[in-house]
C-alpha positions as CSV (number, residue, x, y, z in Angstrom):
1,X,-68.0,-22.5,53.9
2,X,-66.8,-19.3,55.3
3,X,-64.2,-20.1,57.6
4,X,-62.3,-22.4,54.6
5,X,-62.5,-20.2,51.9
6,X,-59.1,-18.0,51.7
7,X,-57.6,-22.0,52.6
8,X,-59.9,-23.1,49.4
9,X,-58.5,-19.7,47.9
10,X,-55.0,-20.1,47.6
11,X,-55.4,-23.4,47.6
12,X,-57.3,-23.0,44.2
13,X,-54.4,-20.5,42.9
14,X,-52.1,-23.1,44.1
15,X,-53.2,-24.4,40.4
16,X,-53.8,-22.0,37.9
17,X,-54.7,-18.3,38.0
18,X,-58.6,-17.7,38.0
19,X,-60.5,-14.6,38.4
20,X,-62.4,-13.9,41.0
21,X,-65.8,-16.0,38.7
22,X,-64.0,-18.6,37.9
23,X,-63.0,-19.3,41.9
24,X,-67.1,-18.1,43.2
25,X,-67.4,-20.5,40.1
26,X,-64.6,-23.4,40.8
27,X,-66.4,-23.3,44.2
28,X,-70.0,-23.9,43.6
29,X,-68.3,-27.4,42.3
30,X,-67.0,-28.3,44.8
31,X,-69.2,-27.4,48.1
32,X,-72.3,-27.2,46.1
33,X,-72.6,-23.3,46.8
34,X,-71.4,-20.3,44.6
35,X,-70.1,-17.4,46.6
36,X,-71.3,-13.8,46.4
37,X,-69.2,-11.5,45.4
38,X,-69.5,-9.4,49.0
39,X,-67.9,-12.9,50.0
40,X,-65.5,-13.7,47.2
41,X,-63.7,-10.4,46.6
42,X,-63.4,-8.9,50.9
43,X,-61.4,-12.1,51.3
44,X,-59.0,-11.8,48.2
45,X,-58.3,-8.5,49.3
46,X,-57.5,-9.7,52.5
47,X,-55.3,-12.6,50.9
48,X,-53.7,-9.5,48.7
49,X,-53.9,-7.3,52.1
50,X,-51.1,-9.6,53.9
51,X,-49.2,-11.1,50.5
52,X,-50.7,-14.2,50.3
53,X,-52.0,-13.3,46.2
54,X,-51.2,-10.9,43.3
55,X,-54.0,-8.6,40.7
56,X,-53.2,-8.9,37.4
57,X,-54.6,-6.7,35.4
58,X,-55.8,-7.1,31.4
59,X,-58.1,-5.3,29.7
60,X,-61.1,-5.1,32.4
61,X,-59.6,-8.2,34.2
62,X,-58.6,-9.5,37.3
63,X,-56.5,-12.7,37.5
64,X,-55.0,-13.7,40.6
65,X,-51.8,-16.0,41.3
66,X,-50.2,-17.3,44.9
67,X,-46.7,-15.1,45.9
68,X,-44.0,-17.3,47.5
69,X,-45.4,-15.8,50.8
70,X,-48.3,-17.2,49.2
71,X,-47.0,-21.1,48.2
72,X,-45.8,-20.6,51.4
73,X,-49.1,-20.4,53.3
74,X,-50.6,-22.7,51.9
75,X,-48.1,-25.5,52.5
76,X,-48.0,-24.2,56.7
77,X,-51.9,-24.0,56.5
78,X,-51.9,-27.9,54.5
79,X,-49.6,-29.2,57.3
80,X,-51.9,-27.6,59.9
81,X,-54.9,-28.4,58.7
82,X,-53.2,-32.4,58.5
83,X,-52.3,-32.3,62.1
84,X,-55.8,-31.1,63.3
85,X,-57.3,-33.4,61.3
86,X,-55.7,-36.4,60.6
87,X,-57.0,-38.3,63.4
88,X,-60.5,-38.1,62.5
89,X,-60.1,-38.2,58.4
Protein backbone atom coordinates (compact mmCIF):
# COMPACT_ATOMS: atom_id res chain seq x y z
CA UNK A 1 0.00 0.00 0.00
CA UNK A 2 2.87 2.36 0.71
CA UNK A 3 3.89 2.75 -2.95
CA UNK A 4 0.40 3.80 -3.97
CA UNK A 5 -0.41 5.89 -0.91
CA UNK A 6 0.17 9.30 -2.49
CA UNK A 7 -1.90 8.36 -5.52
CA UNK A 8 -4.73 7.05 -3.31
CA UNK A 9 -4.66 10.18 -1.14
CA UNK A 10 -4.89 12.43 -4.19
CA UNK A 11 -7.71 10.30 -5.58
CA UNK A 12 -9.72 10.46 -2.35
CA UNK A 13 -9.16 14.20 -2.00
CA UNK A 14 -10.39 14.69 -5.57
CA UNK A 15 -13.83 13.59 -4.31
CA UNK A 16 -14.04 15.87 -1.25
CA UNK A 17 -12.03 17.58 1.48
CA UNK A 18 -11.05 15.18 4.26
CA UNK A 19 -9.10 15.12 7.50
CA UNK A 20 -6.18 12.75 7.99
CA UNK A 21 -8.39 10.52 10.14
CA UNK A 22 -11.11 10.42 7.47
CA UNK A 23 -8.53 9.53 4.84
CA UNK A 24 -7.17 6.71 7.01
CA UNK A 25 -10.68 5.34 7.58
CA UNK A 26 -11.51 5.50 3.88
CA UNK A 27 -8.29 3.69 3.01
CA UNK A 28 -9.16 1.02 5.56
CA UNK A 29 -12.57 0.51 3.90
CA UNK A 30 -11.02 0.22 0.45
CA UNK A 31 -7.77 -1.63 1.17
CA UNK A 32 -8.58 -3.61 4.32
CA UNK A 33 -5.85 -2.03 6.39
CA UNK A 34 -5.69 1.31 8.14
CA UNK A 35 -2.46 3.25 7.67
CA UNK A 36 -0.87 4.45 10.88
CA UNK A 37 -0.50 8.17 11.61
CA UNK A 38 3.24 7.66 11.08
CA UNK A 39 2.50 6.65 7.50
CA UNK A 40 -0.33 8.94 6.47
CA UNK A 41 0.79 12.28 7.92
CA UNK A 42 4.29 12.25 6.40
CA UNK A 43 2.68 11.44 3.03
CA UNK A 44 0.25 14.35 3.45
CA UNK A 45 3.15 16.63 4.42
CA UNK A 46 5.07 15.64 1.31
CA UNK A 47 2.04 16.26 -0.93
CA UNK A 48 1.56 19.67 0.71
CA UNK A 49 5.24 20.57 0.25
CA UNK A 50 4.94 19.60 -3.42
CA UNK A 51 1.98 21.96 -3.76
CA UNK A 52 -0.46 19.16 -4.61
CA UNK A 53 -2.71 19.64 -1.58
CA UNK A 54 -3.50 22.45 0.85
CA UNK A 55 -4.56 22.47 4.48
CA UNK A 56 -7.51 24.28 5.97
CA UNK A 57 -7.59 24.60 9.76
CA UNK A 58 -10.88 24.87 11.64
CA UNK A 59 -10.29 24.80 15.37
CA UNK A 60 -8.21 21.71 16.08
CA UNK A 61 -9.24 19.99 12.84
CA UNK A 62 -7.17 20.16 9.66
CA UNK A 63 -8.77 19.17 6.38
CA UNK A 64 -6.97 18.65 3.10
CA UNK A 65 -8.02 19.51 -0.45
CA UNK A 66 -6.41 19.31 -3.87
CA UNK A 67 -4.79 22.37 -5.39
CA UNK A 68 -4.98 23.04 -9.13
CA UNK A 69 -1.49 21.53 -9.39
CA UNK A 70 -2.78 18.50 -7.47
CA UNK A 71 -5.71 18.07 -9.86
CA UNK A 72 -3.33 18.10 -12.81
CA UNK A 73 -0.93 15.77 -11.01
CA UNK A 74 -3.71 13.29 -10.34
CA UNK A 75 -4.85 13.43 -13.97
CA UNK A 76 -1.28 12.78 -15.15
CA UNK A 77 -0.87 9.93 -12.63
CA UNK A 78 -4.12 8.28 -13.81
CA UNK A 79 -2.96 8.46 -17.44
CA UNK A 80 0.43 7.01 -16.49
CA UNK A 81 -1.25 4.22 -14.51
CA UNK A 82 -3.50 3.30 -17.45
CA UNK A 83 -0.53 3.26 -19.87
CA UNK A 84 1.41 0.92 -17.58
CA UNK A 85 -1.34 -1.38 -16.35
CA UNK A 86 -3.97 -1.09 -19.10
CA UNK A 87 -2.80 -4.23 -20.85
CA UNK A 88 -2.73 -6.20 -17.62
CA UNK A 89 -6.34 -5.49 -16.74
